[in-house]
N, C-alpha and C positions, 0 to 999 in steps of 0.2 A: 275338718269340722272352720277351726278359725281358718285355715288357707281361706276357700270359700266367701269366707265374712271380710277378709281381707281385699279380696279380691273384688267381690260389690264393693265396700267401701269407695276402693280405688276410684273405680269407673266410677259411681255415683260423684264421685268428686270432681269428674274428670267432665265429664256432659253435662252437671246440673247447667253451668255455666253456658251451655251452645244451646241456645233458643234457635231452632230452626220455623221458619213461618213463609209456605207456600205461596203464594202472590200469583194467580191468573193475571195473564200479558193480556192486553188487549186485540180481540179482532174483528174484522171489520163484520156490523152485525149484530155483533157479541154484545151480549147484556151482562156485567159485572154485577155482581152485588158482594158490596163491601165487609158489609153483617158477620159472610160463611167465605168472603173469600172463592164464592164461586162463580162461575160464569154461565149461558143460557144462552146457544145456537141454534139457531133455529132454520133448515132447511131443508126444501122442500116436503113441508107438512108437517116436522119430526123437531118435536125441539129436544134435546138433551140440555143435563143440566152436570155441570162436573166441578168437583171439590179437594182437595184434600182431605184427608177423613183424620187428620191429625193423631192417630193410633200406632205409633211405627215401634216397632216392638224390637228388641234389641236384647239379646243371650249373653249370657255374660261371657262364654267363652265364641262366640264373635262366629260363632258358625252361621250364622243367618240376618240378616235385618227386612223386616216387611213394612210396607209400608201401603195402606186404602186407598182408595180413592171411591166418596159418595156417589154417585151417579145416580142421575134420574131420565128415565128414554118418554116422552110422553107422545104419542100418537097421533095429533091433531085431524090424520086423514080418515078419507073411510073406505079406507083397504088396514089389510093387516103392515107391522111391522117386524121383523123378522131379523134380532142381535142375543146369539149367541156369547158365550164364555171366551167364544175364538174370535167374536170381534173389537175386541180391544188388547194395542199394543204400546210401550209406554219406548220411547224414545229420548238418549241423555244426551247431553250438551256435547257428549264427545261418540256420538251417535253408534251408542252400546243400544242394543235392544231385548227388553223385558217382556218374555211371554207372561198373559197373568197367570196365579194360580189357585188350584182347585182351594176350597175349606179343607177339605183332608189333608192336603202339605201343607196349609198355613195348621193346622193342628198338628199336623208332623215336628215342625219344625216351633210351635211353643213348646209343649208336650214333653218336649228331650231333655231340659233343663229346667221342669215347671218352678221350681221350688229356689233358681238362684236366676229365673230371668228378670231382666229391667225395663218394664212396659213405659209408651211415653206416660210421662215424662220422663222419660231415665227415675223413676222409684224403687229400690231393690227392698226385696220383701224375703226373707231368710225366712222367719219362722209362721205356722200358720194362724196364731193367732196375729198375727201383723195383716193377714189376708183379712181375715174374718172383720178386724177394726175397722181398716178400711170399705169395706163392703158396708160398716153399718153407717160410718161417715159419705158414702156418697148416696144412699140411700133416704139419709135424715135433715142433707143440704140441697138449697132451693137449687142450686147452679149444679149443670153436669159438670164428674169430674172425670179425669181420665180413666175408659173403658179396661175391665183387665179380664183377657180372653184366656188367658193360662187359667182363670177360676171358673168361669164361666161359655168352656169351651163349644161348648153346643151354641150360641152364639154365632160364632165362625161361618155356621153354614145357615141358622135363621136370616145374618145377615147380609151374606153375601145375595152377589145383584141375579136374577133368577129369570132375566125378560124375556128370552125364547120368544113364542109369537102377541105382540102388542096388537090387540085387537083397535080398531078405530075410537079415538074421546079415551082411548086408556092411558092409564101411567104403569110403571114399573122403578122401583127404585132398587137401591144397594150397594154394597160394595162390594170393589172389585182389585183385590190383592193383588202386590208383585213384590220379591225382594231387590232388594232397591237399598242403597244403602245411603239418605238423603245428605247424612255429613259432606261425603263425596262426588257430588253434582252440584250446577250454578242452573242453570237453567233444565226444562225439559216437556215430554211432550204427550200430550193421552192422544194416541189417534181410535179412530172409532171409524169402524166398518159394516158393513151392513151386511148382515151372512149373507157366507156364500160367497160375497165381494173380494178377490182376490187382493191376496197384499203387496202385490206389484203393484196396483192400480193406487189411483190417489185414494187417500179415507176421505170418506166421508164426511166425518166432521175434525178439526184437530182445535186439540185446546192447550196450549204451550203457555207455563208458570216456571214464576223466578223462585230459585229456593235462598230464602235471603236467611241470611246463620250470622 
């Protein structure tokens, strides 16, 4: 038990000073909102808003790191628009590509060591009482604290993007998950393809980001 506590403390000390901020890079016709570091790109009547959700989850055994993107699809046309889980791809500055993770896969990653997880912004908990205190603190404060998916794993499903077919005038919002260590990249691009579009074709939307550390 003491060994696990020491690992947590060491990891927290190493990571506590590492503030990672994901900033959108301006693209032609894109509209950036500095308040939430999001960008809206409109093309052919489809407006997509994307931002890093800042809900990075790191397990103490370094088995995997998961980050999420907040995505909103607004169909401003008079016909349906199709976007699925396979519509997204992440590309880092070293040309490494990352496929989106299903909520089931993310749950598997974060529950593997549920009591030893260090959620964003790298705060470790060992005892269940600490979880309960943090939950109470989160509920009683007016501002939003980091959300602990390992405490509420059902939110991995309810918050996930389930765009499917977006009817005319409607919006679909949610999180898209990727396994990526943001500390190891300087830049990345979120690529968005319409449903059925080949990944060999140019993306319909490109959201470039700078990773500031």
